N, C-alpha and C positions, 0 to 999 in steps of 0.2 A: 480609576473608577471605583467608587464606593457603593456598597449595597447593604441593605438591612433585611434581616429575616424576622418575620412575625408569624408565630403560630406553627413553625416547622423548622427543621434543621437541614434541609436539603440544599446546602450551599453549593455543592458541585453542579447540580442541575441549573441553579440560578446563574452561576458564574459562566458555565459553558454556553448558555443561551445568550447572555449579555455579550460574550466574546464574539458571537456570530455578527452582531451589529457594530461592535467596537473592538476590532481585532488588535492584537499586538500591544495591549496596554497591561498595566498591573492592576489587579483587582483585590480589594480589601473589604472585609466585613466591618461594619460600624454599627453603633446603636442609634444614632440620630443623624438627620440630614446635615450634610456639610455646608458650611457658610459660603464656600466657593466651589463652583463647578457642579457637576451632575451627581446625584445620588438616586439609586433605584431601590425601592422597597418592595419586597415580595411577601404577600400575606396569604394564609390558608386557614379557613375556619372549620374545615371538616367536610364542607359541601361545595365550597366555591373558592376560587383563587382570585386575588386582586393584585395588580401591579401598579405602583405609583411612581412617577418621576418628579424629582425635586430639582430645581435649578437655583443655585445660590441659597439653598435652605428653604425655598418657597415651593409649595406644590404647584406643578405645572400642568400635569395631565394624569389620567389613570385609565385602566382597562380591567375588565373582569372576564373570567372563564369558568362557567359552572361545571361541577363534577356530577358523576352518576352514582358514586358510592364512596364511602370513607375507607380507602385503602392506600397503602404507600404508593403503589403503581399509579393509581388514579390521581393522587395528590401531586405526584411529580409531573404527570401529563398536564394537569390543569395549571400548575404553577408556571410551566414553560409556555402554555397557551396564552396565559394572561400577559406574560412578558413579551411574547411574540406580537400580540395585538398592540401593546403599548409602544414598543420600540419601532415596529414597522410604521406605525402612524407618525411617530416623531421623526424618523430618519427618511421616510419615503422608500426604504429598502425592504422588499418582500422576498426573503430567502425562499428559493424553490423547494428546499428540503423541509420547509415548515419548522416544526419543533424537533425534528430528528437530528441528533448530534452524534450518534454512534457510528462506528467505523464499518459496520456490516448491515446496511439497510436491506439487502436481499434476504437476510435471515428472518427479518420481521415479516416480509411478504410470504416466505415459505411457511412460517408458523401459522399465518392466517389460512393459507390453503390447506395445510395439514389438519387444521381444526375443522375443516369441512366447508369453509366459505367458498362460494363461487368467485371467479375472477372479478365479476361485476361488483359483488358485495365487498370483496377485499379492496377494490379500487375506491369504492365509496368510503370505506372505513379509513383508508390512508389519507384521502383528501379532506374528510370532515373531522376526523378525530386527531390527526397529526398535522393537518394543514399543509400537506405535501401538494405540490402543484400537479395537475393532471399529467404533464409530460414526465415528471420524475416518478409518479406512481406507476405509470405504464412501464417505464424502464425497470423499476423495482420488480414488478411481476414478471416481465420478460426474462430478466437476468435470474431471478429466483427460480423459475422453472428450469432454466438451462443448468444452473448450479446443482439443483436437485437431481436432474438427470445424470449429471457427471458423478455425483456422490453415490447414486444408486448403482452405477457401473463398477464401483470399487468394492472389493471384497473385505470382509471383516478381519481377515487374517493378513492384511497388507499394511506395510509401513512405508514411509518415504524418508529421503535423506537430503540434507542441505550441506554443502561443502563450501566454506568461505575462504576466499583468497583476498586478504585485506590490503591489496596494493593497487595504486593507481599512478599513471604518469604525472597527473596534476590533480588538484582538488577543485572540482567545479563549484561555482558560486553558491548553488542551491543545496549542495550535498551535505547530509548529516550522518551518512553511514560510517561504519568502522572501516576506514580506509587511510592508508599511509603512503607518502610519496615513495615510489619505487627507488628513486635515486638514493635516498637515505638508507634504505633497507636492503639494497642489492646483495650485500655480503651476508645477510641473515636469511635469505630466501630458502637456501638448502636446509638450514637448521629448522626453519618453519615447516618445510615439507617432511622432515624427519618426524617432527611431533605430530603433524597432521596424519601421516600414514599410520603412525602408531595408534592414534585415536580411531581411525577408520577400521583398523583390525579389531579393536575392542568393541566397536559398534556392531560389527558382524557377529560377534559372539553373543551380544545382548539381544540381537534379533531373534535368536533361537530358530524356530521353524517358520517364522513369518516370511512373507513374500515381499520383495521390494517392488513397490508400484511406480515410484518415480525418484529420480536423482536430479538435483539442481545444483550446479556449480556456479556460484555467484560471488559478489564481492562488495566493494572494490571492483577490480577488473581482472578476471582470471587470465586473460591473454596478455597481461604484463609479464607473466612467466615467459622465459625464453623457450625455444623449441624443445630442448632437452628436459627442462623442468616440467613443461606441460606434458611431454610424453611420459615422464616418470610418474606424475600424478595419475594420469589416465590409465596407465598400465596397472598401477596398484589398484585402482577402482575396479578394473576389469578382472583382475586376479582375485579380488576380495569378495565381490558381490556378483551373484549370477545375473547376467544381463538377459532377462527374459525377453521373449520375442515381442510382447506387447507392452513392455515397460517403457515409460517416457524418460528420456535422458537429455537434459538441457545443459548447455554450456553458454554462459554469457560471454559474448565476444563484443562487449559493449562499445569500446572505443576504437574506431577505425584506425587510429594512429598506433595501435598495439597489435594489429592483425597482419599476418603474412599468409601467403599461399600455403606455405608448409604447415603453419599452425592449423589452418582450416582443414588440410588433408589429415593431420594427426587426429584432430577432433573426430572427423568422420571415420577414420580407420579404427578408432577405439570404441565405436558403437554409439556415440551421441547422435540422436536423431532430431535434435531441435537446438537451434542457436538463436541468440538475440544480438542484433546489430543495432545500436541505439544512437541515432543522430540527435535526438531531442528537438531539433529544428533543422530545416534545410536552408537557413539563411546565414551566410557567412559572417555578417556583422554581429549577429546575436551569438553565434558560436564563439567568436573572439571575446565578446563581452562577458560571457559566463565562464570563460577559462577552458574551453575545449580547443585543444591544439590540433584541429583538423578542419578541413573544408567540406562543404556539401558534396563537391565533386569526388572527394576521397571516399565518402560514404557510398556513393554510387559505384565507384571502382571496386571497393571491397565487397559490396553486395554481389556484383557480377562474378567476382572471384569465388565467392561462396557457392553460387549456383554451379559454376564450373567444377568445383570440388565435390559436387553431388549432394549438397544440402538442399533438401526439398521441404523443410519446415523452418522458415525464418521469421522471427518476430522483430518488430521495430518499435522502439519507445519514442514517444513525443511528449513534450511538456508545453502546455498552453499557459500563457500569462507570463512568459519570460520578459525581463526588462526591455522596454522600448518596442516590443512587438505589437503589431496591429492585426486586425482581422485579415487584411490583404496579405500579410506575411504568412499567416496560417494557411490561407488559400493556396499560396505559392508552394508551401511545404507539402500540402496534401497532393498537389498536382505532381510534384517530383516523386513523392512516395508511390502514388498510383502508377507512375511509369515503371517503377521497379517491380510491382506486383508481389509484395510480401504475403506471407500466409497468415500472419498475425499482426495486429497493431494495438499497442497499449497506449491509451491517451490519458496522460496525467494532467491534473491541474496543479500549478505551482503552489507549494506549501512553504511557508516561511518557518523553517525548523530551527529550534533553539541552538543546535550545534553547528549551524551552517554559517558560512561567511556572509551570506545575504542578511541573516539576522544581525550580525555584527555591524554591517555596513548599510543598514536599512535606510538611513537618512540620505544616502547617495542615489536612491532609486525611487521612481514613482511606480507603485503597483497598479496593475490593470484593474479598472473598475468592473464591478459585477456585471453590469449590462453588456460591456464589451466582451467579457469572458463568456457570457451566455452565447453571444454571437459566434465566438471562436469554437465553442463546443458544438454548436449546430453545424458549423462548417466541417469539423472533423467527423461528426456522426454521419453527415450526408456523404462525405468522401469515402468513409468506410463502407457504407451501404452501396455506393456505386461500384466498389471493388468486389461486391458479392459477400461482404462480411456481415456477421451478426454479433451483438453484444452477448458475452457468455459469463463474464465475472466483473465484479465491481467492488470498490471499497472507498472509504473516505479517511481523511487524516485531520488532525488538529491543525489549526492555523492555515487552512487552505484558502487561497485568495478567492473571495466571493462565496465561500462555503459550498463549493461544488463537489465534484467526485472524480475518481479515476475509473476508467472503463476499459476492459479488454475486449477487443473485437477479433474475430477469426473467420476464415473460410470454413465451410462445413467439414467436420472431421479433424480439424486442426486445433481443437481446444487444448489449452494448457492445463492439464490435470493438477499439477503441483500448485498452480496459482489458486485454484479453487480450494484445494485442501488446506493450504496455509491460511486462507481467509476464513473458512468455515470451521476449522479446528475439529474435524470429525475423525482424524487419523493421527496416529503417533508419527511425529517427524523428528528424527534424530538430526542434530546439528553438530558439525565438526568444524573446528577452526576458531580463530580469535573472534570474540564477540557473538558467537553462535548461541542460540537458545533452543535446547531440546524440549519438545512438548510431548509428554506421554499421555495419551488419552485412554481412559478406561471406558471401553465401548458400552458397557451396561448402563453407566450413569452419565457419560459424557464429561466426567470429572477430568480436569487437566492438571497435571503436575509438571513443574518446570525444573530444568537443571541449566544453569548459566555458565558459559565460558567467559573467562576474563577477556577484556578488549585489547590490552596491550600485547603487541607481538612478543616482546621480551618476556613478559610474565607468562604468556601462553607456552612459549618454548620451555621456560624453567619449571613450570607447574603442570606439565601435561599429565603426569600421573594423578594429580589432584582432579583435573578435569574429567579424566576417565572414571575416577572413584566416585565422583558426584553422580554420574550416569548409572554406575553399578548400584549405588545406594538407592537411587530412585527406582530402578527396575526391581530391586529386592523388596522395596516397600510395597510396590504394586503386585508383587508375586506373580509376574507373568501375565497380568491382566491388561495387556496393551494390544 
């Protein structure tokens, strides 16, 4: 897909909006309409934006969007508005998120409320200025208020911690996370834990007098560790960080085929008060198709084992839009999830990520159409509501099928604080392990500084002192202002 910029340089805004309507293409800037195929031209004259569509070099249609002032923010809004009107008219697709393409829509809603707008005025602003559908505007405001309530409950002297275990039994079709097959790295896991525990000890010193608000052990799949390795890691965490009474402590037990009764008991014994058991779907055909080596019945079995082990805060992850699934499949999944009565439910929309097998093999699959995904999301939202859950956090990703969203639902009092903090970036979050990104936040300015860990397991083990030095240098640069 080719595009032309006239009177402005905001190529990223143009490209991201075009991508909503024509996903998974390559996008190139050009100077003139191309003789073959479609070309989009975006114009800005300081007061009004215009978008023009050319087909085989000939103008086919256009749309305009007037501005209210000559500023960069207004120019970007109008440019995207003109493109939205043009492309929705041409494709018949009217994205429910309007011209919003950012990953944190609730942050915009919170900003409007903080500026003194009433909910009614903010709702009108979102639907008229950003072309957000009434349904999504309502969701933005509802989640925005919940996220702000959670943020207000966190102290300024608190930090959080992410611990990455980058091993999985198999690689799922849709996955792009830092994750390596456990079978290939089994002999390196203990060396990895040596490096990881060294990094965790260093992070404890960097915290100074700060209080740990939440710990999240994710991956990969942390429960690919055997019982002794898991015990070793959790013992070190307990010895290194004070486990405060109201601290949130999550361990992802995401793949049922990696979980045993003993592992669940170890997790509970070492103070974790929240786990995540992630089926993604409760349909066996889909599980096999995406590379999950377990059945829906195993999910149910492991869930009951977790309850027996004393876990009273269990999250379950679902992905809507998986290959070959239909609304009836989602309805069946929600019925089986409701029978289990989890405490949290995170509903993801499938994203075609660059580093995933799905992206590499895209020609072998038919992606779910936006209208069908909208129906699936409605089924999931209704199911969560029937379980007594409310939405409390939300985020979006690039290349999401249908340009929709991911939403976290929970029972009252079972909100995942770490989920909100990682999205809203209001708190320093240290990250340990291969592929981790530490974000140090300066509270006075909300300025964020980052320290990156290498992704390779072998490099992480060999260069652990360098990973620690990066964090120490960043903390020194901020002079304790985290």
